PABA-898727 format. One line per field, with one value per atom (N, C-alpha, C): x negated, y negated, z; residue in three letters; atom name. Coordinates in steps of 0.1 Angstrom, whole numbers, plus 2048, in hexadecimal, padded with zeros to 3 digits. Layout:
// PABA-898727
c1: [X:...] .
c2: [Y:...] .
c3: [Z:...] .
residu: [ALA:...] .
atome: [CA:...] .
***
This chain:
// PABA-898727
c1: [7F9:803:7F7:7FA:7EF:7F2:7E9:7EE:7F8:7FD:809:814:812:81F:824:81A:818:821:81B:81E:82B:833:840:84A:840:848:849:83F:841:84B:849:853:862:864:872:878:86F:871:86E:878:879:86C:864:85B:85E:85F:85D:854:84F:845:84C:849:853:848:84B:847:848:83E:83F:83B:844:840:836:83C:836:825:828:818:80E:816:811:808:812:80F:817:816:81C:81D:82B:828:830:82B:82F:830:843:845:84B:84C:854:856:864:86B:86A:870:874:865:85A:851:844:843:83D:842:83F:841:83D:82E:829:829:820:81F:814:811:806:803:7FA:7FD:7EF:7F5:7E8:7EE:7E5:7E8:7EE:7ED:7EF:7FA:809:813:812:80A:806:800:7F6:7E9:7F2:7F8:801:80A:80F:818:811:801:7FC:7F6:7F3:7ED:7FA:803:80E:811:814:819:80C:7FC:7F3:7F4:7FA:7F9:808:810:81B:81C:80D:808:800:7F8:7F0:7FC:803:80A:813:818:81D:816:80A:800:7FF:7FB:7FA:805:813:81D:81B:817:817:810:803:7F7:7FC:803:805:815:81B:821:830:833:83D:848:853:85E:85C:860:861:869:86C:87B:881:891:896:899:898:896:8A0:8A2:8AD:8B6:8B1:8B7:8C0:8BE:8C2:8D1:8CE:8D7:8E7:8F1:8FE:901:908:90E:919:920:931:933:92C:92C:931:933:93D:930:932:92D:933:933:93C:92E:930:928:92C:92A:92C:926:92D:927:930:929:931:938:94B:954:950:94C:947:944:939:937:93C:94A:952:95D:960:965:95F:955:94E:94F:947:948:956:964:96E:973:96F:974:96A:95E:958:95B:962:964:972:979:988:983:979:977:973:96D:969:972:97D:98A:989:97E:979:981:986:983:977:979:96D:964:968:962:959:960:957:94E:954:946:939:93C:935:92B:92F:923:91E:924:91D:90E:912:908:8FF:902:8FC:8F3:8F5:8F1:8E6:8E5:8DF:8D1:8D1:8C6:8BE] .
c2: [80C:800:7F4:7E9:7DE:7D5:7C9:7BE:7B6:7B8:7B0:7B7:7C5:7CA:7CD:7CD:7CB:7BF:7B5:7A5:7A6:7AB:7AD:7B1:7BE:7C8:7C0:7BB:7AF:7A5:7A1:798:799:7A3:7AA:7AB:7AC:7AC:79F:7A1:794:793:787:783:778:777:76C:76A:75D:756:74B:751:744:746:736:733:742:749:750:748:742:73A:744:74F:758:758:759:761:751:746:73A:738:741:741:745:744:748:75A:75C:76A:76C:775:777:785:788:796:79B:7A7:7AC:7BA:7B8:7C2:7D1:7CF:7DA:7DF:7DB:7E4:7E5:7DD:7E4:7DC:7E2:7E1:7D7:7D9:7C8:7BD:7B3:7A8:7A1:796:793:786:77E:771:768:75A:74F:744:73B:72E:71E:72B:721:728:721:727:72F:722:728:732:732:73E:749:74A:756:758:751:758:75D:757:75D:76C:76A:775:785:77F:787:78F:784:78A:793:792:799:7A4:7A6:7B4:7BB:7B5:7BD:7C3:7BA:7C2:7CD:7CE:7DB:7E4:7E0:7EC:7F3:7ED:7EE:7F6:7F5:7FB:807:80A:818:81D:818:823:829:822:82B:832:82F:836:845:843:84F:856:850:855:85A:84A:84A:840:842:839:82D:81F:814:811:80C:808:802:802:7F7:7EB:7E0:7D4:7D3:7C5:7BD:7BB:7B2:7A9:7B6:7C3:7CB:7CE:7D0:7D5:7CF:7D0:7CA:7CA:7BB:7B9:7B7:7BA:7B6:7A8:7A4:799:799:7A6:7A8:7B5:7B5:7BA:7BE:7C6:7C7:7C7:7C0:7B9:7C1:7C6:7C7:7C2:7BB:7B1:7B6:7B4:7B5:7AC:7B3:7A9:79D:797:78F:783:784:781:779:785:785:77A:777:76E:762:75C:757:74D:756:754:74D:756:752:746:73F:735:72A:729:71E:71E:726:723:71A:725:71C:70C:70B:6F8:6F2:6F6:6F1:6F1:6F5:6F8:703:70F:711:725:72B:738:73D:74A:74F:754:756:75A:754:744:738:733:733:72F:739:747:74F:74D:74D:746:73E:730:724:728:72E:72E:73C:746:74F:748:73C:738:72D:72B:724:728:739:73F:746] .
c3: [801:7FF:7FE:7F7:7F6:802:7FE:811:80A:7FE:7FC:7FF:7F9:7FE:810:817:828:82A:824:827:824:819:817:822:825:82E:838:83E:84A:849:843:841:843:842:847:856:861:86D:874:87E:889:890:88F:89A:89F:8AD:8B5:8BB:8BD:8C8:8D5:8E0:8E9:8F8:8FE:908:912:91C:928:931:93B:94A:952:952:95A:954:949:945:93E:941:93C:92C:922:917:90E:8FF:8FB:8F3:8F5:8F3:8E7:8DE:8CD:8CC:8CB:8C7:8BD:8BA:8AE:8AF:8BA:8BF:8B3:8A9:8A3:89C:89D:899:8A7:8AF:8B9:8C4:8D0:8DD:8E5:8E5:8E9:8DF:8E4:8DE:8DA:8D6:8D8:8E1:8E8:8F0:8EC:8F0:8F3:8F4:8F5:8F8:8EB:8DE:8D2:8CF:8CA:8C6:8B6:8AF:8A4:8A1:8A7:8A5:8A9:8B5:8BC:8AE:8A8:898:892:88D:883:88D:895:898:89A:89E:8A2:893:884:879:874:878:874:87D:888:893:888:883:87E:872:869:860:861:86D:871:873:87D:87F:873:86A:85D:856:856:84D:856:864:868:86B:86A:869:85F:851:842:843:847:84C:84D:859:862:85A:84E:847:852:85A:860:857:855:855:85B:854:85C:85F:870:870:86C:86D:865:86B:863:86A:86D:879:87D:872:869:85E:850:852:84A:855:85F:865:865:866:868:871:87A:886:883:890:88C:895:89C:8A3:8B3:8B6:8C1:8CC:8D6:8DD:8E9:8F6:903:90B:916:91D:92C:936:941:94A:954:95E:96B:978:984:985:987:98A:98F:99B:99E:998:990:985:979:973:96B:971:97C:97D:984:981:989:971:96B:95E:95C:95D:95C:960:96F:979:971:96A:965:956:954:945:945:94E:950:954:95D:963:956:94A:93E:935:93A:929:922:923:91B:91A:913:913:91A:920:927:918:90E:901:8FE:8FD:8F8:902:90D:917:916:919:917:90A:8FE:8F4:8F4:8F9:8F8:904:90C:917:910:90D:905:8F4:8F1:8EA:8EE:8FA:902:905:905:90C:900] .
residu: [UNK:UNK:UNK:UNK:UNK:UNK:UNK:UNK:UNK:UNK:UNK:UNK:UNK:UNK:UNK:UNK:UNK:UNK:UNK:UNK:UNK:UNK:UNK:UNK:UNK:UNK:UNK:UNK:UNK:UNK:UNK:UNK:UNK:UNK:UNK:UNK:UNK:UNK:UNK:UNK:UNK:UNK:UNK:UNK:UNK:UNK:UNK:UNK:UNK:UNK:UNK:UNK:UNK:UNK:UNK:UNK:UNK:UNK:UNK:UNK:UNK:UNK:UNK:UNK:UNK:UNK:UNK:UNK:UNK:UNK:UNK:UNK:UNK:UNK:UNK:UNK:UNK:UNK:UNK:UNK:UNK:UNK:UNK:UNK:UNK:UNK:UNK:UNK:UNK:UNK:UNK:UNK:UNK:UNK:UNK:UNK:UNK:UNK:UNK:UNK:UNK:UNK:UNK:UNK:UNK:UNK:UNK:UNK:UNK:UNK:UNK:UNK:UNK:UNK:UNK:UNK:UNK:UNK:UNK:UNK:UNK:UNK:UNK:UNK:UNK:UNK:UNK:UNK:UNK:UNK:UNK:UNK:UNK:UNK:UNK:UNK:UNK:UNK:UNK:UNK:UNK:UNK:UNK:UNK:UNK:UNK:UNK:UNK:UNK:UNK:UNK:UNK:UNK:UNK:UNK:UNK:UNK:UNK:UNK:UNK:UNK:UNK:UNK:UNK:UNK:UNK:UNK:UNK:UNK:UNK:UNK:UNK:UNK:UNK:UNK:UNK:UNK:UNK:UNK:UNK:UNK:UNK:UNK:UNK:UNK:UNK:UNK:UNK:UNK:UNK:UNK:UNK:UNK:UNK:UNK:UNK:UNK:UNK:UNK:UNK:UNK:UNK:UNK:UNK:UNK:UNK:UNK:UNK:UNK:UNK:UNK:UNK:UNK:UNK:UNK:UNK:UNK:UNK:UNK:UNK:UNK:UNK:UNK:UNK:UNK:UNK:UNK:UNK:UNK:UNK:UNK:UNK:UNK:UNK:UNK:UNK:UNK:UNK:UNK:UNK:UNK:UNK:UNK:UNK:UNK:UNK:UNK:UNK:UNK:UNK:UNK:UNK:UNK:UNK:UNK:UNK:UNK:UNK:UNK:UNK:UNK:UNK:UNK:UNK:UNK:UNK:UNK:UNK:UNK:UNK:UNK:UNK:UNK:UNK:UNK:UNK:UNK:UNK:UNK:UNK:UNK:UNK:UNK:UNK:UNK:UNK:UNK:UNK:UNK:UNK:UNK:UNK:UNK:UNK:UNK:UNK:UNK:UNK:UNK:UNK:UNK:UNK:UNK:UNK:UNK:UNK:UNK:UNK:UNK:UNK:UNK:UNK:UNK:UNK:UNK:UNK:UNK:UNK:UNK:UNK:UNK:UNK:UNK:UNK:UNK:UNK:UNK:UNK:UNK:UNK:UNK:UNK:UNK:UNK:UNK:UNK:UNK:UNK:UNK:UNK:UNK:UNK:UNK:UNK:UNK] .
atome: [N:CA:C:N:CA:C:N:CA:C:N:CA:C:N:CA:C:N:CA:C:N:CA:C:N:CA:C:N:CA:C:N:CA:C:N:CA:C:N:CA:C:N:CA:C:N:CA:C:N:CA:C:N:CA:C:N:CA:C:N:CA:C:N:CA:C:N:CA:C:N:CA:C:N:CA:C:N:CA:C:N:CA:C:N:CA:C:N:CA:C:N:CA:C:N:CA:C:N:CA:C:N:CA:C:N:CA:C:N:CA:C:N:CA:C:N:CA:C:N:CA:C:N:CA:C:N:CA:C:N:CA:C:N:CA:C:N:CA:C:N:CA:C:N:CA:C:N:CA:C:N:CA:C:N:CA:C:N:CA:C:N:CA:C:N:CA:C:N:CA:C:N:CA:C:N:CA:C:N:CA:C:N:CA:C:N:CA:C:N:CA:C:N:CA:C:N:CA:C:N:CA:C:N:CA:C:N:CA:C:N:CA:C:N:CA:C:N:CA:C:N:CA:C:N:CA:C:N:CA:C:N:CA:C:N:CA:C:N:CA:C:N:CA:C:N:CA:C:N:CA:C:N:CA:C:N:CA:C:N:CA:C:N:CA:C:N:CA:C:N:CA:C:N:CA:C:N:CA:C:N:CA:C:N:CA:C:N:CA:C:N:CA:C:N:CA:C:N:CA:C:N:CA:C:N:CA:C:N:CA:C:N:CA:C:N:CA:C:N:CA:C:N:CA:C:N:CA:C:N:CA:C:N:CA:C:N:CA:C:N:CA:C:N:CA:C:N:CA:C:N:CA:C:N:CA:C:N:CA:C:N:CA:C:N:CA:C:N:CA:C:N:CA:C:N:CA:C:N:CA:C:N:CA:C:N:CA:C:N:CA:C:N:CA:C:N:CA:C:N:CA:C] .
***
């Protein structure tokens, strides 16, 4: 497999870099391809290192003859999921939604979107 083909494969996978207060550095991850990640003080450098690490993992997977995992971008999502919470939390969320004049669904959606 050529370097260009590996780069094209790697582009299909979700990569993200975010600041970690706990580690006091940026952490880059690609959960579909690798369990760990890369880290460092410079966000752009961490992203570049992450891209390189993903490409290396894809090359190894091909070398070992294993199939690549399906990228999240290829999966279909309904937009619905069930979340089980303790009854006390359910009650608090319902009360906060009522206080804002929103449905529980709308309130939770807005709260999750901030995460």
